[in-house]
C-alpha positions as CSV (number, residue, x, y, z in Angstrom):
1,R,0.0,0.0,0.0
2,W,1.2,3.5,-0.7
3,Q,0.2,4.6,2.8
4,T,2.5,2.0,4.5
5,S,5.3,2.8,2.1
6,S,4.9,6.6,2.8
7,M,4.9,5.9,6.6
8,K,8.0,3.8,6.5
9,T,9.8,6.6,4.6
10,L,8.6,9.1,7.2
11,F,9.8,6.8,10.1
12,E,13.3,6.4,8.5
13,N,13.6,10.2,9.0
14,Y,12.7,9.8,12.7
15,R,15.7,7.6,13.5
16,D,17.6,10.8,14.7
17,H,14.6,12.2,16.6
18,S,15.1,12.9,20.3
19,H,14.4,9.8,22.4
20,T,12.7,12.1,25.0
21,E,10.1,13.5,22.7
22,P,7.2,11.3,21.3
23,L,6.9,11.0,17.6
24,F,3.1,11.0,18.0
25,Y,0.4,9.9,20.4
26,D,-3.3,9.1,20.7
27,D,-5.6,9.7,23.7
28,G,-8.6,7.5,24.5
29,Q,-6.7,4.2,24.6
30,T,-7.2,1.2,26.8
31,L,-4.3,-1.2,27.6
32,H,-5.2,-4.8,28.2
33,R,-3.0,-7.8,29.1
34,F,-4.0,-11.4,28.5
35,D,-3.6,-13.4,31.7
36,R,-2.6,-17.1,31.8
37,C,-6.2,-18.3,31.6
38,G,-6.7,-16.3,28.4
39,E,-8.8,-13.6,30.0
40,T,-8.1,-10.0,29.4
41,V,-7.2,-7.7,32.3
42,V,-7.7,-3.9,31.8
43,L,-4.5,-2.2,32.9
44,G,-5.5,1.3,32.3
45,Y,-7.2,4.0,30.2
46,G,-5.2,6.8,28.8
47,K,-2.6,7.9,26.2
48,L,-0.5,5.8,23.8
49,L,2.8,7.4,22.8
50,M,5.4,6.3,20.2
51,Y,9.0,7.2,20.7
52,R,11.9,6.3,18.4
53,D,12.7,3.2,20.6
54,R,9.6,2.3,22.5
55,L,5.8,2.5,23.1
56,A,4.6,4.1,26.3
57,F,1.2,4.0,27.8
58,L,0.2,6.7,30.3
59,G,-3.0,6.2,32.2
60,D,-4.6,5.8,35.6
61,G,-1.6,7.1,37.4
62,R,0.9,4.6,35.9
63,T,3.3,4.4,33.0
64,D,3.9,1.2,31.1
65,T,6.9,1.2,28.8
66,F,7.5,-1.3,26.0
67,Y,11.0,-1.0,24.3
68,F,11.1,-2.3,20.8
69,K,13.9,-4.6,21.7
70,D,11.6,-6.4,24.1
71,I,8.6,-6.7,21.7
72,T,8.8,-10.0,19.8
73,H,5.7,-9.6,17.6
74,M,3.2,-6.8,16.7
75,A,0.1,-6.9,14.6
76,I,-3.3,-5.3,14.0
77,H,-6.4,-7.2,14.8
78,G,-9.8,-6.3,13.4
79,G,-8.4,-3.3,11.6
80,K,-7.9,-1.1,14.7
81,V,-6.7,-3.2,17.7
82,L,-2.9,-3.1,18.2
83,V,-1.7,-6.4,19.7
84,F,1.9,-7.4,20.7
85,S,3.9,-9.9,22.6
86,T,7.1,-9.4,24.7
87,V,10.2,-11.5,25.4
88,K,8.7,-12.3,28.8
89,G,5.8,-14.1,27.1
90,E,3.3,-11.4,27.9
91,H,0.6,-10.5,25.4
92,Y,-1.1,-7.1,25.2
93,E,-3.7,-5.3,23.2
94,I,-4.4,-1.6,22.9
95,K,-7.9,-0.6,21.9
96,N,-9.1,2.8,21.1
97,E,-12.2,4.8,22.0
98,R,-11.8,7.2,19.0
99,P,-10.6,6.4,15.5
100,R,-6.8,6.2,15.2
101,S,-4.5,4.5,12.9
102,A,-3.1,1.3,14.3
103,R,-1.1,1.0,11.1
104,K,1.1,4.0,12.0
105,Y,2.2,2.2,15.2
106,L,2.9,-1.0,13.4
107,A,4.8,0.7,10.6
108,G,6.8,2.7,13.2
109,Y,7.7,-0.4,15.2
110,E,8.7,-2.4,12.1
111,T,10.8,0.5,10.7
112,L,12.4,1.7,14.0
113,K,13.1,-1.6,15.7
114,Q,16.0,-2.3,13.4
């Protein structure tokens, strides 16, 4: 797709961006973790931020940070739910209240993790 190609080119230019400033963010997100029984546990409601080396979730008085080096797989489910797994065997999903592009997070991760 031309959008994905355009986003990857854009993210290539972000490699030298400050690691303290987010590239972009979206409000109205809910972070879920799948527990060992396959049930989802809501960890918080808040803001998802993408930096050049990590995702951060700020919500409900807590910050969850997921460095790209610790994410083993990321995908989009159902067109708008961002799902990913970590080296610790944890599985997460981020759902949104408002429309947002999950594709930009996936393209950013795929381009910047290298």
